[in-house]
C-alpha positions in Angstrom: -31.4 73.5 -14.1 -29.7 75.4 -11.2 -28.3 78.9 -11.8 -24.5 79.3 -11.8 -23.2 79.7 -8.3 -21.0 82.7 -9.1 -21.5 86.1 -10.6 -19.2 87.6 -13.3 -16.6 89.8 -11.8 -13.7 91.8 -13.1 -10.4 90.2 -12.2 -6.7 90.8 -12.8 -4.8 89.0 -15.5 -2.9 87.1 -12.7 -6.2 85.8 -11.2 -7.4 84.9 -14.7 -4.2 82.8 -15.2 -4.9 81.1 -11.8 -8.5 80.3 -12.8 -7.4 78.8 -16.1 -5.4 76.2 -14.2 -8.7 74.4 -13.3 -11.2 75.8 -15.9 -13.0 73.3 -18.1 -14.1 76.1 -20.4 -13.0 79.6 -20.9 -14.9 82.3 -22.9 -12.5 84.7 -24.6 -13.7 88.0 -26.0 -11.5 90.6 -27.7 -10.9 92.8 -30.7 -9.3 91.2 -33.7 -5.8 92.7 -33.8 -5.9 92.7 -37.7 -9.3 94.4 -37.7 -10.0 96.4 -34.5 -13.6 97.0 -35.5 -14.3 93.3 -35.3 -15.0 91.8 -31.9 -14.3 88.0 -31.6 -15.4 85.5 -29.1 -14.4 81.9 -28.6 -15.3 79.2 -26.1 -12.2 77.3 -25.4 -12.8 73.8 -23.9 -10.0 71.9 -22.3 -10.5 68.2 -23.2 -8.2 67.1 -20.3 -10.5 68.6 -17.6 -13.8 67.0 -16.4 -16.5 68.0 -18.8 -19.4 70.2 -18.0 -22.8 69.4 -19.5 -23.4 71.7 -22.4 -26.9 72.6 -21.1 -25.5 73.6 -17.8 -22.8 75.6 -19.6 -25.5 77.3 -21.6 -27.3 78.3 -18.4 -24.1 79.7 -17.0 -23.5 81.8 -20.1 -27.1 83.0 -20.0 -26.6 84.1 -16.4 -23.5 86.0 -17.5 -25.4 87.6 -20.4 -28.2 88.7 -18.1 -25.7 90.3 -15.7 -24.0 92.1 -18.6 -27.3 93.4 -19.9 -28.2 94.7 -16.4 -24.8 96.5 -16.1 -25.2 97.9 -19.6 -28.5 99.5 -18.5 -26.6 101.3 -15.8 -23.4 102.1 -17.6 -24.4 102.3 -21.3 -21.8 101.9 -24.0 
C-alpha cells in the first residue's frame, strides 16, 4: 500500500474550510466543551464524495500518527 502523498501541516481555518469542500473524510480532534479534560476525535465521512478504501485511509492515518510522534519527540507536551 503506498504511503500518503502529503504530510500533515498546520493550516488556517480558512484553508481547512476550502479542503472540506472536496474531502471524503475529515478527522476532527478537540476538547469536549462540557468537559475540557476530555479530548474527543471523530472521523467524519461524507457519503456524497467518492469513497476511499478503508485500508488506504488507515495507512494515511498511520502516516499522520508517525509524523505526530516524531514532532512530539522534538516538542514534547
